[in-house]
C-alpha positions as CSV (number, residue, x, y, z in Angstrom):
1,M,116.9,90.5,94.9
2,N,114.4,93.2,95.7
3,R,114.5,94.4,99.3
4,K,112.4,96.7,101.5
5,Q,113.8,98.2,104.7
6,I,111.6,98.7,107.7
7,V,108.4,100.6,106.8
8,A,105.8,100.3,109.5
9,D,103.0,100.9,107.0
10,A,99.3,100.8,107.6
11,P,97.8,97.7,106.1
12,P,97.5,98.4,102.4
13,Q,93.9,98.4,101.5
14,R,93.7,95.9,98.8
15,P,94.2,92.5,100.5
16,G,95.7,90.1,98.1
17,T,97.5,92.1,95.5
18,E,100.8,90.9,96.7
19,R,102.7,88.2,94.8
20,P,103.9,85.5,97.2
21,G,106.4,83.1,95.8
22,T,107.9,85.5,93.3
23,V,110.8,87.8,93.2
24,G,109.7,91.3,92.2
25,P,109.2,94.8,93.2
26,P,107.8,95.6,96.7
27,Q,104.2,94.5,97.0
28,E,101.6,97.0,95.8
29,A,99.4,96.4,98.8
30,K,98.8,94.1,101.7
31,A,95.5,94.2,103.5
32,A,92.8,96.7,104.4
33,Q,89.2,97.5,104.3
34,E,88.9,100.9,102.6
35,P,89.1,102.1,98.9
36,P,92.4,103.7,97.9
37,V,92.9,107.3,98.8
38,P,95.3,109.4,96.7
39,S,98.4,111.0,98.2
40,R,98.7,114.7,98.2
41,G,101.9,114.4,96.1
42,P,105.2,116.3,96.1
43,R,104.0,118.8,98.7
44,L,104.4,116.2,101.3
45,A,108.2,116.4,101.1
46,G,108.1,119.8,102.6
47,D,105.5,118.6,105.1
48,A,107.8,115.7,106.1
49,A,110.7,118.1,106.7
50,A,108.5,120.2,109.0
51,A,107.1,117.2,110.8
52,A,110.6,115.7,111.4
53,R,111.6,118.7,113.4
54,A,108.6,118.1,115.7
55,F,110.1,114.8,117.1
56,A,112.6,114.6,119.9
57,I,115.6,113.8,117.8
58,G,119.0,115.2,118.6
59,G,121.2,116.9,116.0
60,K,120.5,118.8,112.9
61,F,117.9,117.7,110.4
62,A,119.7,116.8,107.1
63,G,116.8,115.8,104.9
64,A,113.8,113.5,104.3
65,T,113.2,111.5,101.2
66,P,110.3,109.2,100.2
67,Y,110.9,105.7,101.3
68,G,109.4,102.2,100.8
69,S,106.5,101.0,98.8
70,G,103.4,101.5,101.0
71,H,100.3,102.8,99.3
72,I,98.4,103.9,102.4
73,N,100.7,106.0,104.6
74,D,103.3,108.4,103.2
75,T,106.7,107.2,104.4
76,Y,110.0,109.0,104.5
77,R,113.5,108.2,105.6
78,A,114.7,111.2,107.7
79,I,118.4,111.8,108.4
80,F,119.8,113.8,111.3
81,E,123.4,114.7,111.8
82,H,125.1,115.0,115.2
83,R,128.8,115.4,115.9
84,G,129.7,114.2,112.5
85,A,127.5,111.1,112.5
86,S,124.3,110.5,110.7
87,T,121.3,108.7,112.1
88,R,118.3,107.5,110.1
89,Y,114.7,107.5,111.2
90,L,111.4,106.4,109.7
91,L,108.8,109.2,109.5
92,Q,105.2,108.5,108.4
93,R,102.1,110.4,107.7
94,I,99.2,108.2,108.8
95,N,96.4,108.1,106.3
96,H,93.5,109.3,108.4
97,Q,91.0,108.6,105.6
98,I,91.8,104.9,106.0
99,F,92.5,104.9,109.8
100,R,89.9,107.3,111.0
101,N,91.0,107.2,114.6
102,P,94.8,107.7,114.6
103,V,94.8,108.3,118.3
104,A,93.4,104.8,119.0
105,L,95.7,103.3,116.4
106,M,98.7,104.8,118.1
107,E,97.5,103.8,121.6
108,N,97.7,100.2,120.3
109,I,101.1,100.6,118.9
110,E,102.5,102.5,121.9
111,R,101.2,99.8,124.3
112,V,102.5,96.9,122.1
113,T,105.9,98.4,121.4
114,A,106.4,99.3,125.1
115,H,105.5,95.8,126.1
116,L,107.8,94.2,123.5
117,T,110.6,96.5,124.6
118,T,110.4,95.2,128.2
119,K,110.4,91.6,126.9
120,V,113.6,92.0,124.9
121,A,115.4,94.3,127.4
122,D,118.0,91.6,128.3
123,D,118.8,90.7,124.7
124,P,122.2,92.1,123.7
125,D,120.6,93.2,120.4
126,H,117.5,94.7,122.1
127,D,117.5,97.9,120.0
128,R,116.8,95.8,116.9
129,R,114.3,93.4,118.4
130,A,111.3,95.7,118.7
131,L,110.1,98.8,117.0
132,R,110.9,101.9,118.9
133,L,108.6,105.0,118.6
134,I,110.3,108.4,118.8
135,P,108.3,110.8,121.0
136,T,107.4,114.3,119.9
137,R,109.0,117.3,121.5
138,A,105.6,117.8,123.1
139,G,105.8,114.4,124.8
140,G,103.3,112.3,122.8
141,V,103.8,109.9,119.9
142,L,101.7,111.8,117.3
143,H,102.5,115.1,115.7
144,L,99.4,116.9,114.3
145,D,100.5,119.4,111.6
146,A,98.7,122.6,110.5
147,D,96.8,120.7,107.8
148,G,95.4,118.2,110.3
149,N,97.7,115.3,109.3
150,N,99.1,112.9,112.0
151,W,102.7,111.9,111.9
152,R,104.8,109.3,113.7
153,A,108.4,108.4,113.8
154,Y,110.4,105.2,114.4
155,Q,114.0,104.4,115.0
156,F,115.4,103.0,111.8
157,I,116.6,99.4,112.2
158,E,119.9,98.9,110.4
159,N,121.4,95.8,108.8
160,A,118.2,94.0,108.4
161,T,115.9,93.6,105.4
162,T,112.5,92.4,104.4
163,Y,111.8,90.3,101.3
164,N,108.7,90.2,99.2
165,S,108.7,86.5,98.8
166,V,110.0,83.4,100.5
167,Q,113.3,82.3,98.9
168,S,113.8,79.1,100.9
169,P,112.3,76.9,103.6
170,E,114.9,78.5,106.0
171,Q,113.4,81.9,105.4
172,A,109.9,80.6,105.9
173,F,111.1,79.0,109.2
174,Q,112.7,82.3,110.4
175,A,109.7,84.4,109.5
176,A,107.2,82.0,111.2
177,R,109.5,81.8,114.2
178,A,109.5,85.6,114.5
179,F,105.7,85.8,114.3
180,G,105.3,83.1,116.9
181,E,107.7,84.9,119.2
182,F,105.7,88.1,118.6
183,Q,102.5,86.4,119.7
184,R,104.2,84.8,122.7
185,M,105.6,88.0,124.0
186,L,102.2,89.7,123.7
187,A,100.3,86.8,125.3
188,D,100.5,88.6,128.7
189,L,99.8,92.1,127.5
190,P,97.8,93.7,130.3
191,A,94.2,94.8,129.9
192,P,92.4,96.7,128.5
193,R,91.8,95.0,125.1
194,L,93.4,96.6,122.2
195,H,91.3,98.8,119.9
196,D,89.8,97.2,116.8
197,T,91.5,99.2,114.0
198,I,89.6,97.3,111.4
199,L,86.3,95.6,112.4
200,D,85.6,92.0,111.6
201,F,89.0,91.6,110.0
202,H,88.8,87.9,109.6
203,H,85.1,87.2,110.3
204,T,84.7,84.7,107.4
205,P,80.9,84.1,107.9
206,R,80.3,87.8,107.3
207,R,82.5,87.7,104.2
208,F,80.5,84.7,103.0
209,A,77.3,86.6,103.6
210,G,78.6,89.4,101.5
211,L,79.3,86.9,98.7
212,E,75.7,85.6,98.9
213,Q,74.4,89.1,98.7
214,A,76.5,89.8,95.6
215,I,75.3,86.6,93.9
216,A,71.7,87.5,94.6
217,S,72.1,91.2,93.4
218,D,74.4,90.4,90.4
219,V,74.6,94.1,89.8
220,A,77.2,93.7,87.0
221,G,75.5,90.8,85.3
222,R,78.5,88.6,85.7
223,A,77.1,85.7,87.7
224,V,76.3,83.6,84.6
225,R,80.1,83.7,83.7
226,V,81.3,82.3,87.1
227,R,78.9,79.5,88.0
228,Q,81.8,77.2,88.6
229,E,83.4,79.6,91.0
230,I,80.1,80.3,92.7
231,D,79.4,76.6,93.1
232,F,82.9,76.0,94.5
233,A,82.3,78.6,97.2
234,L,78.8,77.5,98.0
235,A,80.0,73.9,98.4
236,R,82.3,75.1,101.2
237,K,79.9,77.4,103.1
238,S,80.1,75.0,106.1
239,I,83.8,75.8,106.7
240,A,83.3,79.6,107.0
241,A,82.3,79.6,110.7
242,R,84.5,76.8,111.9
243,L,87.1,79.0,113.6
244,V,84.7,81.7,114.7
245,E,82.6,79.1,116.5
246,A,85.4,77.0,117.8
247,G,85.7,78.7,121.2
248,L,89.3,79.4,120.8
249,P,91.0,82.0,123.1
250,E,91.4,85.5,121.9
251,R,95.0,86.6,121.4
252,V,96.9,89.7,120.5
253,T,97.7,88.9,116.8
254,H,99.5,90.7,114.0
255,N,96.9,90.0,111.3
256,D,99.2,90.7,108.3
257,T,101.7,87.9,108.6
258,K,103.5,88.1,105.2
259,I,107.2,87.6,105.1
260,N,107.8,91.2,104.2
261,N,106.6,92.2,107.7
262,V,109.6,90.5,109.3
263,L,113.0,92.0,109.2
264,L,115.7,89.4,108.6
265,D,119.2,90.0,109.8
266,D,121.5,90.7,106.8
267,A,124.3,88.6,108.3
268,T,122.6,85.6,109.9
269,G,119.2,85.5,108.2
270,E,117.5,85.3,111.6
271,G,114.1,87.0,112.1
272,T,115.1,90.2,113.9
273,C,111.9,92.3,114.3
274,V,108.2,92.1,113.3
275,I,107.1,95.3,111.7
276,D,103.9,97.0,110.4
277,L,101.8,97.1,113.5
278,D,98.7,98.9,112.3
279,T,96.6,95.8,112.3
280,V,97.8,94.4,115.6
281,M,94.7,93.8,117.7
282,A,92.6,91.0,119.2
283,G,92.3,87.9,117.0
284,L,92.9,84.2,116.8
285,A,96.4,82.7,116.7
286,A,95.2,80.6,113.7
287,Y,94.5,83.7,111.6
288,D,98.1,84.7,111.7
289,F,99.3,81.2,110.9
290,G,96.7,80.8,108.2
291,D,97.8,84.0,106.5
292,M,101.4,82.7,106.5
293,V,100.3,79.5,104.8
294,R,98.3,81.5,102.2
295,T,101.1,83.9,101.3
296,A,104.2,81.8,101.7
297,T,103.6,78.3,100.4
298,S,102.8,78.8,96.7
299,P,105.4,79.7,94.1
300,A,102.8,81.4,91.9
301,P,101.7,85.0,91.9
302,E,98.3,85.6,93.5
303,D,96.8,86.6,90.2
304,E,98.3,83.7,88.3
305,Q,96.3,82.7,85.2
306,N,98.1,79.4,84.6
307,L,96.5,77.5,87.5
308,S,98.8,74.6,87.1
309,R,101.5,76.7,88.8
310,V,99.4,77.3,91.9
311,N,100.1,74.7,94.5
312,M,100.9,74.5,98.2
313,E,104.5,73.3,98.6
314,F,104.6,71.0,101.6
315,P,108.3,71.7,102.5
316,L,107.4,75.4,102.9
317,F,104.4,74.5,105.0
318,E,106.6,72.3,107.2
319,A,109.1,75.1,107.6
320,L,106.3,77.5,108.7
321,A,104.9,75.0,111.1
322,R,108.2,74.1,112.7
323,G,109.3,77.8,112.9
324,Y,106.0,79.0,114.3
325,L,105.5,76.2,116.9
326,S,109.2,76.6,118.1
327,T,108.1,79.8,119.7
328,A,104.3,79.8,119.9
329,G,103.9,76.1,120.8
330,G,104.5,76.8,124.5
331,F,101.5,79.0,125.1
332,L,99.0,77.6,122.5
333,T,96.2,75.4,123.8
334,P,95.7,71.9,122.2
335,A,92.6,73.2,120.4
336,E,94.6,76.1,119.0
337,K,97.3,73.8,117.7
338,E,94.6,71.6,116.2
339,S,93.2,74.6,114.3
340,L,96.5,75.4,112.5
341,A,96.4,72.9,109.7
342,F,92.9,74.1,108.8
343,S,93.6,77.8,109.1
344,G,95.5,78.1,105.9
345,K,92.6,76.7,103.9
346,L,90.1,79.0,105.6
347,I,92.1,82.2,105.2
348,T,92.8,81.4,101.6
349,F,89.1,80.6,101.0
350,E,88.2,83.9,102.7
351,I,90.4,86.0,100.4
352,G,89.1,84.0,97.4
353,I,85.4,84.8,98.2
354,R,86.3,88.4,98.7
355,F,87.8,88.6,95.2
356,L,84.7,86.8,93.8
357,T,82.4,89.2,95.7
358,D,84.2,92.2,94.2
359,Y,84.1,90.7,90.7
360,L,80.4,90.1,90.9
361,S,79.9,93.7,92.3
362,G,81.7,95.3,89.3
363,D,85.2,95.6,90.7
364,T,84.4,98.4,93.1
365,Y,86.7,97.5,95.9
366,F,90.0,96.0,94.8
367,K,92.1,97.8,92.3
368,V,92.2,95.9,89.0
369,H,94.8,96.2,86.2
370,R,93.0,94.2,83.5
371,D,89.6,92.8,82.6
372,G,88.8,89.8,84.8
373,H,91.6,90.6,87.2
374,N,89.6,89.9,90.3
375,L,88.3,86.7,88.8
376,D,91.9,85.6,88.1
377,R,92.7,86.3,91.7
378,C,89.7,84.4,92.9
379,R,90.6,81.4,90.7
380,A,94.2,81.3,92.0
381,Q,93.0,81.4,95.6
382,F,90.4,78.6,95.0
383,K,93.1,76.5,93.3
384,L,95.3,77.0,96.3
385,V,92.4,75.9,98.5
386,Q,92.1,72.7,96.5
387,S,95.9,72.1,96.8
388,I,95.6,72.5,100.6
389,E,92.6,70.2,100.7
390,F,94.6,67.4,99.0
391,Q,97.3,67.7,101.6
392,E,95.2,68.6,104.7
393,D,95.4,65.3,106.4
394,R,99.2,65.3,106.0
395,M,99.3,68.9,107.3
396,A,97.3,67.9,110.4
397,E,99.6,64.9,111.0
398,L,102.7,67.1,110.9
399,I,101.2,69.6,113.4
400,R,100.4,66.8,115.8
401,S,103.9,65.3,115.4
402,I,105.5,68.6,116.3
403,G,103.3,68.9,119.4
């Protein structure tokens, strides 16, 4: 089984290239809003060694090696030795071409991690329940190197692993429970509002407007090939604004709630720590739950060409719902709970129209690996939307029964 230890990556910039429901290598990307930016390559190993020494870590620096599978930030596992013992840390170069305001980004993360740390202070396992930033020797949380690159460091969380796909309903339950607890602990985060690291992250009406523009422009001459997909999307235009216009309370949300952003304890399987905080900002609780439904309930890859394999498996949905509401249910309003069953359809639809938009635009945004790749992704998402629609009443009934 493929595993990925804690890597607090920036949101990878090609939403939807992950492969939920499969066992495979770490996901190529998660979610973001910018075109890919190439790494500076091997030179970074030397840069990482220099950066590691800038953080307030005791002992002797023993090395830093590339770590994890993120395609946005450059991530290293740094080892320090002190009195015969080795301690591991996560060191990252923040990709400032994607996150153009690293200071604001880190202000969010510093506030969130500090708040979470106070919430778990009485837990015997508190050191593993929240990400811990390592300060620089200068006293901040960002190290600016001579080339203008920003670096950060985290304590490495041992004996816990993330997985690229849900292996069982129990894993789905544990991941959803952890994300619900994450939202609950941040529900009373003091003002001011967190910075928007990515604007309009889940503003579905604006995504739909982009699709309509792509249809009208048809710059790649492809609209004639995808009339069925266009008609499918246009027929559902009315759902795009449903959450935006519902008057739901704004929460602090994670916004990238795939299972590989929760560390699961190696011994117990319990959700130990939520990671990857670069997209933590204001949002709707339903967005986080909806993204869990989109990415954790279908056994097929997101670019599956055999659409008969793309289905929402109700037992996995039930596990997500029960896990999430076991921790988030106490602070959610009745209207928020009512929105949960619908949210999976909306977020899946949103990603589908984004793939269709990019296909119509000539594949200028998402990285593709074959002809029609974005179209395959769109079709898989739309098939999942259909599967959710067939079960939507049952989903809503389950949510109401949990309360």
